[in-house]
C-alpha positions in Angstrom: 103.6 85.7 102.6 103.5 81.9 102.9 104.8 81.7 99.3 107.9 83.7 100.3 108.5 81.3 103.2 108.4 78.3 100.8 110.6 80.1 98.3 113.2 80.8 101.0 113.1 77.2 102.1 113.6 76.0 98.5 116.3 78.4 97.3 118.2 78.9 100.7 119.3 82.2 99.4 117.7 85.4 100.6 119.3 87.6 98.0 118.0 85.4 95.2 114.5 85.4 96.8 114.6 89.2 96.9 115.7 89.3 93.2 112.9 86.9 92.2 110.4 89.0 94.1 111.6 92.2 92.6 111.6 90.9 89.0 112.2 87.2 88.2 113.0 88.0 84.6 116.2 89.8 85.7 117.0 87.6 88.6 120.1 85.4 88.3 118.2 82.1 87.6 119.3 79.0 85.7 118.0 78.6 82.1 115.8 75.7 83.4 114.3 77.8 86.1 113.8 80.7 83.7 112.0 78.4 81.2 109.8 77.0 84.0 108.8 80.4 85.1 108.1 81.6 81.6 105.9 78.6 81.1 104.1 79.1 84.4 103.5 82.8 83.8 102.1 82.2 80.4 99.8 79.4 81.6 98.6 81.6 84.4 98.0 84.8 82.4 97.0 83.6 79.0 96.2 79.8 79.1 94.4 79.9 75.8 97.6 80.9 74.1 99.6 77.8 75.2 101.0 75.8 72.2 103.2 72.8 71.8 106.2 75.0 71.5 105.7 76.0 75.2 106.2 72.3 76.1 109.1 71.9 73.7 110.8 74.9 75.4 110.6 73.0 78.8 111.9 69.8 77.2 114.8 71.8 75.6 115.6 73.2 79.0 116.0 69.6 80.3 112.6 68.8 81.8 111.2 65.4 81.3 107.5 64.8 80.2 106.8 64.0 83.9 108.4 67.3 84.9 106.3 69.2 82.4 103.1 67.5 83.8 104.2 68.5 87.3 104.9 72.1 86.3 101.5 72.3 84.6 99.6 70.7 87.5 101.3 72.9 90.2 100.7 76.0 88.1 97.1 75.1 87.5 96.5 74.1 91.2 97.8 77.4 92.5 95.7 79.4 90.0 92.6 77.4 91.1 93.3 77.7 94.8 94.0 81.4 94.6 90.9 82.1 92.6 88.7 80.1 95.0 90.2 82.0 98.0 89.8 85.3 96.2 86.3 84.5 95.1 85.3 83.7 98.7 87.0 86.7 100.1 89.4 84.6 102.2 92.0 86.8 103.9 95.6 85.7 104.3 96.2 84.3 107.7 97.9 86.9 109.9 99.5 84.2 112.0 101.8 83.0 109.2 105.3 84.2 109.7 107.2 85.7 106.8 
């Protein structure tokens, strides 16, 4: 739920948030955002399959090398934090508003 709150704050568009939540691949996103999410999903689901072409796709979408590093770090951090929380059986705080 706290991810939805952050997404709403970032996008400032409830319809876009709903579209991303329903299926980001069909949501009306910019090419850069679509490239970023494609990269993040692949890094999360199949990290061993990452290749230089994945980085090149981000550069081709307009991201700098620093941006690519930030995208990789944030994706990796969320994967790490979620696995630690899941591994410890930590429940989502019920006091967090949507």
